[in-house]
N, C-alpha and C positions, 0 to 999 in steps of 0.2 A: 577753408579749415573746418568751419561748422559742418559741412557736408560730410567730411572726412570723420569728424568726431560722431556724427549720427549714424554713419556707416559702421564704425567700430562697435558702437553701442549696440546697433542692429543686429551685427554678426554675434556678438557676445550674448545677446538675449536669445537669439535662435539656438546658439550652442546650448545655453543653460536650459531652454524648453525641451530641446532635444534629448538631453540628459535625464530631465525630469520625466518625460514621456516614457523612456526606457525604463527608469525606475519603477514608475507606476505600472507599466506592462508587466514587468518582472514579478512585481507583488502580486497583480491580478493573475498572472500564470502560476505562481506558487498556491495561491489559494484554490485555483482551479485544479491543480495537481493533488492538493490536499483532499478536496471533495471527491475526485475521482479514486484515490486511495481507499478513503472511508467507504465509498461505495463498494468496492472490490472487497474489502474486509468484511462488510456485512453480507454481501453475496457469497463470499466464502463460507461465513457462519451458516447461512440458510443451507447452502449445498451440503456442508458436513452434517448438520442437524438432520436433514433428510436422509442422508446415508447411514447415520448411527442410530436413528430412532428405532429401526426395527431390532437391533442388538442390545441397546442399552436402555430402551424406554424413557422413563422420565429423566435419566442421567444424561441423556443425549445432549441436551442443550449446554450442560456444564462442560461436558467433555468437548463439544464443538468449539466452544468459547477457548477452552485450554489449547486445543490444537490450532486455533486460528492465532492465537497470541505466539504460540511457538513458531508457526510458519512465517510470521511477520516480525518475530523478535520483538514483541511488544510487552511492556511491563503489566503486571496484575495490579489490580486495585486490591489492597488487602484491608480487611478481609471481605471476600466475595465467594458466591457459590463456586464460580470457576477456580479460584485460588484454592478453596477448601478441597475441591476435587483433585486439582493438580498435586496438592501436597500429599493427599491421601491415596492417590493411585498412579505414581509416575509410571509403573509398568504398562499400565493400560494406555497412557498417553504415548509411550515409546512405541508399543505395539501398533497402535492406529496410526502413528506418524508414518511408520515403515510401511503400512498398508496402503498409503496414499501413493505409493510409486506407480500404481496402475492408472491414477488420475491425471494423465498428461495435460489436459486442458487446463485443469486447476493449477497444476504446477507452472505452468507457462505463464499464467496470470499472476502468480505469486512472484516469480522471478522478475517479470516485466515491472509489477508495481514496486519491488524493492529496488530495481535499477532506477526507475523514474523518481523514486522518492529519496535518492541519495542526497539531492540538493536540499530537500526540506529537512532531512535529518541533520545535515551539515548546518543549515540555517538555525535550527534549534540546539546546537552545540554537540552533537555527536561527534566523537572522535572517528578517525579512519579505522582504527581498531575495531569500534563498535560496529561500524558499518560493514566492514569485512566479516565480522563474526557473524551477521545474520546469513550471509552466503555460506559460510562455513558449516553453520548449523544445518542448512538444508543438504549440504554435502555429506554431512556426517549420517544423516538419515537416508541417504540415497535419493534425495528429492530435488536436487539442483539439476533441473532440466534446461539446457541451453535454449534461449529463446531468441530468435532473430531480432535484431534492434528494429525498432519502429520509431518513427517521429513521434513528438509530443502530441501532435494533433490526432494522429492515428491511435495513439494510446487512449485518448479520450473516447474515441469511437469503440475501441475494443472494450474499454472499462463499462461503458453504457450497454453494450451487447451482452457482456458477461453479467451484469446487474439484472438485465432485462430477462436474460435466459434462466438465471437461478432464483430471483426473488419473485419477479412478476408471474412466472410460470407457476411457482408454489402456491401462489395466492389464488390462481384460477382453477387449481385442481381440487 
C-alpha cells in the first residue's frame, strides 16, 4: 500500500513538473518571440530611414517611425516626433506606404512578424478583430505579401539575418 501511494505521488509530481516545464518553456518562447519582433521592428526602421533619407532629409527618421508603426499596427506615444509628423502629414505616410509595394523582402518579414506575434498580441489582450485589422491594413495599402509559413525556430534565424542585413550593415558603411 505504501509503495502504491509513493507511486501515485511520483506520477502526480512528474505530471505537475511536466506541466510547469511546458509553462516555463512557453513563457521563454514568448519572450524570445517578443525580442525577435522588436529586432525586426528596429531593423525595419533602419531600412526605411536609409530609404527615405535622400528624399526627406532630417524628417526621414520621423517618417520611418511612422511607417514602421503603420506596418506593424503599433500605437504612437503621444506626443512624439513621429506622432507629430503622422498627424501633420498623413498624405506623405500614405504615399510612402504604397511605395513600399516594391520592397518584397521587407514585406515578407513584416507579414511573418505579424503572424508570429499573434500569440503575443493575444496574450496582451488584443481582440481577434484588432489582430485581423493589422493584416487588413497591409492589404488596404497593397502590402500584404503572402509569405510561406516557417517554424518558430526558422523565424528566429530569419529575424537575426534581417537585423544583421539592415542594422549591422548600416553601421559598417
